[in-house]
C-alpha positions in Angstrom: 152.1 14.6 145.7 152.9 15.7 142.2 156.3 17.7 141.5 154.4 20.8 140.7 152.7 21.1 144.0 155.7 19.8 146.1 157.8 23.3 144.7 155.4 25.8 144.4 158.1 28.1 143.4 158.5 26.2 140.1 154.9 27.4 139.3 155.4 30.9 139.1 157.0 32.4 136.2 160.4 33.8 136.8 160.6 32.0 140.4 163.5 28.8 139.4 163.5 26.2 142.0 166.9 27.5 143.5 167.6 26.7 147.6 167.9 29.8 149.6 166.1 31.9 147.3 162.8 33.1 147.9 160.0 33.8 145.6 160.3 37.4 146.4 163.5 37.4 145.6 162.7 36.3 142.0 159.5 38.8 141.9 162.1 42.0 142.0 164.7 40.2 139.9 161.9 39.9 137.7 160.7 43.3 138.4 164.4 45.0 137.8 164.7 43.2 134.7 161.4 44.4 133.4 162.6 48.0 134.5 165.8 47.5 132.3 163.7 46.3 129.1 161.8 49.5 129.6 164.5 51.3 129.6 166.2 50.0 126.6 162.7 50.3 124.5 162.7 54.2 125.5 166.1 54.7 123.9 165.8 57.2 120.8 167.9 55.9 117.9 170.7 58.6 118.6 170.9 56.9 121.9 171.3 53.6 120.7 174.0 54.4 117.8 176.0 56.4 120.7 175.5 53.1 122.8 177.0 50.9 120.2 180.0 53.0 119.5 180.6 53.5 123.0 180.5 49.7 123.2 182.7 49.2 120.4 185.4 51.6 121.2 185.8 50.0 124.6 186.2 46.5 123.2 189.7 45.0 122.6 188.2 44.6 118.6 189.0 48.6 118.8 192.3 47.9 119.9 193.1 45.7 117.5 191.6 47.3 114.6 193.3 50.6 115.1 196.8 48.7 115.9 196.5 47.1 112.2 195.6 50.4 110.7 197.8 52.6 112.2 200.7 50.1 112.1 199.6 49.5 108.2 199.6 53.2 108.0 203.3 54.0 109.7 204.7 51.3 107.7 203.5 52.7 104.5 204.1 55.9 105.0 207.8 55.3 106.2 208.8 53.9 103.3 209.3 50.2 104.5 206.9 48.7 101.7 208.5 50.2 98.4 205.6 48.2 96.4 203.3 50.6 98.0 203.5 54.5 97.2 203.6 56.7 100.5 200.4 58.6 100.8 201.4 60.7 104.4 205.1 60.9 104.7 204.6 63.7 107.1 201.9 61.7 109.3 200.1 65.0 109.2 196.6 63.3 107.6 197.2 60.3 110.1 197.2 63.2 113.3 194.0 64.5 111.6 192.1 61.7 111.2 193.0 60.6 115.0 192.0 63.7 116.4 189.0 64.0 114.3 188.2 60.6 115.7 188.9 61.2 119.5 186.7 64.2 119.3 183.9 62.2 117.9 184.5 59.5 120.4 185.0 61.6 123.3 181.3 62.9 122.4 179.8 59.5 121.5 181.0 58.6 125.4 179.5 61.4 127.0 176.5 61.1 125.4 176.7 57.4 126.8 177.4 58.4 130.1 175.0 61.2 130.6 172.3 59.0 129.9 173.8 56.5 132.3 173.8 59.0 134.7 170.6 60.1 134.7 169.7 56.4 135.0 172.1 56.0 137.9 170.0 59.1 139.7 166.8 58.1 139.2 167.8 54.6 140.7 169.4 56.5 143.9 166.3 58.7 144.0 164.5 55.1 144.2 166.7 53.7 146.6 166.5 57.0 148.9 162.8 56.8 148.9 162.8 53.1 149.5 165.1 53.8 152.4 163.1 56.4 154.2 159.9 54.7 153.7 161.9 51.5 155.4 163.2 53.9 158.0 159.3 55.5 158.6 157.7 51.9 158.9 160.7 50.6 161.1 159.8 53.7 163.9 156.2 52.9 163.6 157.0 49.3 164.4 159.1 50.1 167.0 156.5 52.2 168.6 153.9 49.6 168.5 156.5 46.8 170.1 157.2 49.4 172.6 153.4 49.8 173.7 153.0 46.1 173.4 156.1 45.4 175.9 154.7 48.3 178.2 151.4 46.7 178.4 152.9 43.3 178.7 155.3 44.2 180.9 158.1 43.0 179.4 161.9 44.3 179.7 162.3 47.4 178.0 165.7 49.2 176.6 166.7 52.4 178.7 163.8 55.5 178.1 166.5 57.7 176.5 167.9 55.0 174.0 164.1 54.1 173.1 163.1 58.0 172.7 166.1 58.2 170.3 165.3 55.0 168.0 161.5 56.0 167.9 162.5 59.3 166.2 161.7 59.7 162.5 164.7 60.4 160.4 164.4 64.1 159.0 166.7 63.8 155.4 167.4 67.4 155.1 169.2 67.6 158.9 171.3 64.9 157.8 172.3 66.1 154.2 173.0 69.4 156.6 175.0 67.2 159.2 177.1 65.4 156.5 178.0 68.8 154.9 179.0 70.2 157.8 181.2 67.3 158.4 182.6 67.6 155.4 183.3 71.2 155.8 185.0 70.4 159.0 187.4 67.6 157.3 188.0 70.2 154.6 189.4 72.4 157.3 191.3 70.1 159.2 193.1 69.1 156.1 193.9 73.0 155.2 195.0 73.3 158.6 197.2 70.3 158.7 198.5 71.5 155.4 199.7 74.7 156.7 
């Protein structure tokens, strides 16, 4: 027996020979990675620039750079280096530069966060669709298993429990019930606070 025939998972792309991992898991990982690559290819030039600036602004290199620049600025303009002429003795220019930088950085961060939120919303919608499909398929499987158990005379759970698990979940009703529960919790909090 050859090594490749002994390990069929090794023949498939993206399915490394790792114990405890099925080919389906590797296929799903590959599919998710392809979706990420596709999303990266769809980024506009502006999105790429905003993401690069946001990534740099969130790094320790950014902190070190600012500590060095602002530290040097303070040392020079405090007059501690007499060989270098003070150019901002009141630190007004530094405050203006820092304010303008903060405005631009917050804008770039918001641009990146908005795009990331859209991706997160899309993924959440996909999760919801998959969950609803899974719930529907499980409900149908329960109907089938119950019918098989009935025909074979096999033991079945109590009828009320069986009827409850056979019901399809209505997402709108679930959302309404969650909203009612949240409203009750808010009212209880207010009541306790008074």
